[in-house]
C-alpha positions in Angstrom: -85.6 -48.7 -42.9 -84.0 -45.9 -44.8 -80.7 -44.5 -43.6 -78.1 -42.2 -45.1 -74.4 -42.2 -44.3 -73.7 -38.5 -43.8 -70.2 -39.4 -42.8 -68.2 -42.5 -41.8 -64.8 -41.2 -40.8 -63.1 -40.7 -37.5 -61.9 -37.3 -36.1 -58.9 -37.2 -38.4 -60.4 -36.4 -41.8 -59.1 -37.4 -45.2 -60.0 -35.9 -48.6 -63.7 -36.4 -49.4 -64.6 -37.8 -46.0 -66.9 -36.5 -43.3 -67.1 -37.3 -39.6 -69.4 -40.2 -38.5 -73.1 -39.3 -38.8 -76.2 -41.0 -40.0 -79.7 -39.8 -41.0 -82.6 -42.2 -40.3 -85.9 -41.9 -42.3 -85.0 -38.3 -43.2 -86.0 -37.1 -39.7 -83.6 -38.5 -37.0 -79.9 -37.5 -37.1 -77.3 -39.6 -35.3 -74.4 -37.3 -34.3 -73.9 -33.9 -35.9 -70.3 -33.1 -36.6 -68.9 -30.0 -38.4 -70.0 -31.0 -41.9 -73.3 -32.7 -41.2 -75.6 -29.8 -41.8 -73.8 -28.9 -45.0 -74.4 -32.4 -46.3 -78.0 -32.4 -45.3 -78.6 -29.2 -47.3 -76.6 -30.3 -50.3 -78.6 -33.5 -50.5 -81.9 -31.7 -50.5 -83.0 -32.5 -46.9 -85.3 -29.9 -45.5 -84.1 -29.0 -42.0 -87.7 -28.6 -41.0 -88.0 -32.4 -41.2 -85.3 -33.1 -38.7 -87.2 -33.9 -35.5 -84.5 -35.4 -33.3 -80.7 -35.3 -33.1 -79.0 -38.0 -31.0 -75.6 -36.9 -29.9 -73.3 -39.5 -28.4 -70.8 -37.2 -26.7 -69.5 -33.7 -26.8 -66.5 -34.0 -28.9 -66.1 -31.7 -32.0 -66.5 -34.5 -34.6 -69.8 -35.6 -33.1 -71.3 -32.4 -31.8 -69.6 -29.5 -33.6 -72.5 -29.1 -36.1 -75.2 -28.4 -33.5 -74.7 -24.6 -33.4 -74.9 -24.5 -37.2 -78.1 -26.6 -37.2 -79.7 -24.1 -34.8 -78.5 -21.1 -36.9 -79.6 -22.6 -40.2 -83.0 -23.6 -38.8 -83.6 -20.0 -37.7 -82.3 -18.4 -40.8 -84.8 -20.5 -42.8 -87.7 -19.5 -40.5 -88.0 -23.0 -39.0 -89.6 -22.9 -35.5 -90.9 -26.5 -35.5 -89.6 -28.5 -32.5 -86.3 -30.4 -32.7 -85.3 -32.5 -29.8 -81.5 -32.6 -29.2 -80.7 -35.6 -27.1 -77.3 -36.2 -25.5 -75.2 -36.2 -22.4 -76.3 -34.3 -19.3 -74.3 -31.1 -20.1 -75.5 -30.8 -23.7 -78.0 -28.0 -23.1 -75.6 -25.8 -21.0 -72.7 -26.5 -23.4 -74.8 -25.6 -26.4 -76.2 -22.4 -24.9 -72.6 -21.4 -23.9 -71.3 -21.9 -27.4 -74.2 -20.0 -28.9 -73.4 -17.1 -26.6 -69.8 -17.0 -27.8 -71.2 -16.8 -31.4 -73.5 -13.9 -30.3 -76.5 -15.9 -31.3 -79.8 -14.0 -31.2 -82.3 -15.5 -28.7 -85.0 -16.0 -31.3 -82.8 -18.6 -33.0 -83.5 -21.1 -30.2 -87.2 -21.1 -30.9 -88.4 -24.7 -31.2 -85.1 -26.2 -29.9 -85.6 -28.7 -27.1 -83.0 -30.7 -25.1 -83.4 -34.2 -23.8 -87.1 -34.5 -24.0 -88.2 -38.2 -23.7 -88.3 -40.2 -26.9 -90.0 -43.5 -26.6 -88.2 -44.8 -29.7 -84.8 -44.5 -28.0 -83.0 -46.6 -25.4 -79.8 -45.1 -24.1 -76.8 -47.0 -22.5 -73.3 -45.7 -21.7 -70.3 -46.3 -23.8 -66.7 -46.3 -22.7 -64.9 -43.2 -23.9 -62.7 -40.4 -22.6 -65.8 -38.3 -21.8 -69.5 -39.0 -20.9 -70.7 -41.1 -23.9 -74.0 -42.7 -24.9 -74.9 -45.5 -27.2 -78.4 -45.5 -28.8 -80.9 -48.2 -29.7 -83.7 -46.8 -31.9 -86.9 -48.5 -32.9 -88.6 -47.3 -36.0 -91.8 -49.2 -36.8 -90.7 -52.8 -36.9 -87.0 -52.2 -37.3 -84.3 -51.7 -34.7 -81.0 -49.9 -35.1 -78.0 -49.6 -32.8 -75.5 -46.8 -32.9 -72.3 -47.0 -30.8 -70.8 -43.6 -31.1 -67.3 -43.7 -29.8 -66.6 -46.6 -27.4 -64.1 -49.2 -26.4 -65.4 -52.8 -26.4 -68.3 -52.6 -24.0 -70.6 -55.4 -22.8 -73.2 -52.7 -21.8 -73.2 -51.4 -25.3 -73.5 -54.9 -26.8 -76.6 -55.5 -24.6 -78.1 -52.2 -25.8 -77.6 -53.5 -29.4 -78.9 -57.0 -29.0 -81.0 -58.4 -31.9 -81.0 -55.3 -34.0 -81.6 -55.2 -37.7 -78.7 -52.7 -38.2 -75.7 -52.6 -35.8 -73.6 -49.5 -36.4 -70.3 -49.8 -34.5 -67.2 -47.7 -34.6 -64.0 -49.3 -35.9 -61.4 -46.6 -35.5 -58.2 -48.7 -35.2 -56.6 -51.6 -36.8 -56.2 -54.7 -34.7 -52.5 -54.1 -34.1 -53.3 -50.9 -32.2 -55.4 -52.4 -29.5 -53.6 -50.6 -26.6 -54.0 -47.3 -28.3 -57.7 -47.9 -28.9 -58.3 -48.7 -25.3 -56.3 -45.6 -24.1 -58.5 -43.3 -26.2 -61.8 -45.1 -25.7 -62.1 -46.5 -29.2 -62.6 -49.9 -30.8 -60.4 -52.0 -33.1 -61.9 -53.8 -36.1 -61.9 -57.0 -34.1 -63.7 -55.2 -31.2 -66.5 -54.2 -33.6 -66.7 -57.7 -35.1 -66.9 -59.3 -31.7 -69.5 -56.8 -30.4 -71.6 -57.5 -33.6 -71.4 -61.3 -33.2 -72.3 -61.2 -29.5 -75.2 -58.9 -30.2 -76.8 -61.4 -32.6 -77.8 -58.5 -34.8 -78.3 -58.9 -38.6 -76.1 -56.4 -40.3 -72.9 -54.7 -39.2 -72.2 -51.2 -40.4 -68.7 -50.1 -39.4 -68.1 -46.4 -38.9 -65.7 -43.9 -37.4 -63.1 -45.5 -39.6 -59.6 -44.6 -40.7 -57.9 -45.4 -43.9 -56.1 -48.3 -42.2 -59.1 -49.8 -40.5 -61.2 -49.5 -43.6 -58.6 -51.4 -45.6 -58.5 -54.1 -42.9 -62.3 -54.4 -43.0 -62.3 -54.7 -46.8 -59.8 -57.5 -46.5 -62.0 -59.7 -44.3 -64.1 -62.6 -45.5 -66.9 -61.9 -43.1 -70.6 -62.2 -43.7 -73.3 -59.5 -43.1 -71.0 -56.5 -43.2 -72.2 -53.4 -45.1 -69.3 -50.9 -45.5 -71.0 -47.5 -45.8 -70.0 -44.8 -48.2 -70.2 -41.1 -47.3 -73.3 -39.6 -48.9 -75.0 -42.8 -49.9 -78.5 -43.9 -49.0 -79.4 -47.4 -47.9 -82.7 -49.3 -47.6 -82.8 -52.3 -45.2 
């Protein structure tokens, strides 16, 4: 399985970092924050090849790039179908935002919302808004993506026995109460979820400088710490 780390950072950006987003097999995008489309274009990805976008929830850092994706598709003459999957309100929210941007109607040609995708299994996460976790099967490989969530047994079940287990790790372990308050995970939460899922490789994401440093200090097997803009083959 080929996947590219579009971004690995939480909502509070640092220099050189982009919000959490991953591209699978050059055709399926996991979350689409404000800089995701820019990164796709800069790395030579043809937006025509993006067939599905899986949005975990409607916060800016995970969803803010959807209007830009729709505009850039249209400006490049792309009318091939793209299926934008996400929470129940994603279609109405997107249409409302596009209206505020005075978007011509033709720009929505080919854009679909929440069409069934037999590769994808959805389960709720625990966050401050409606939030999904995704399990994606591509050929003989399985990948789990947590989006934003506190420690969740439901999410763990959705990620059982995956080849790649992408889980958020926003907070250091000494900020457990803050993590729960805002619907996020600590480094220990991510490690526990990974261990209980019996998956093969943990890819932490939605990190902060502090949580990244804590992850780097661990002597823990089967962790791949992703770098923004880098492509991986697993």
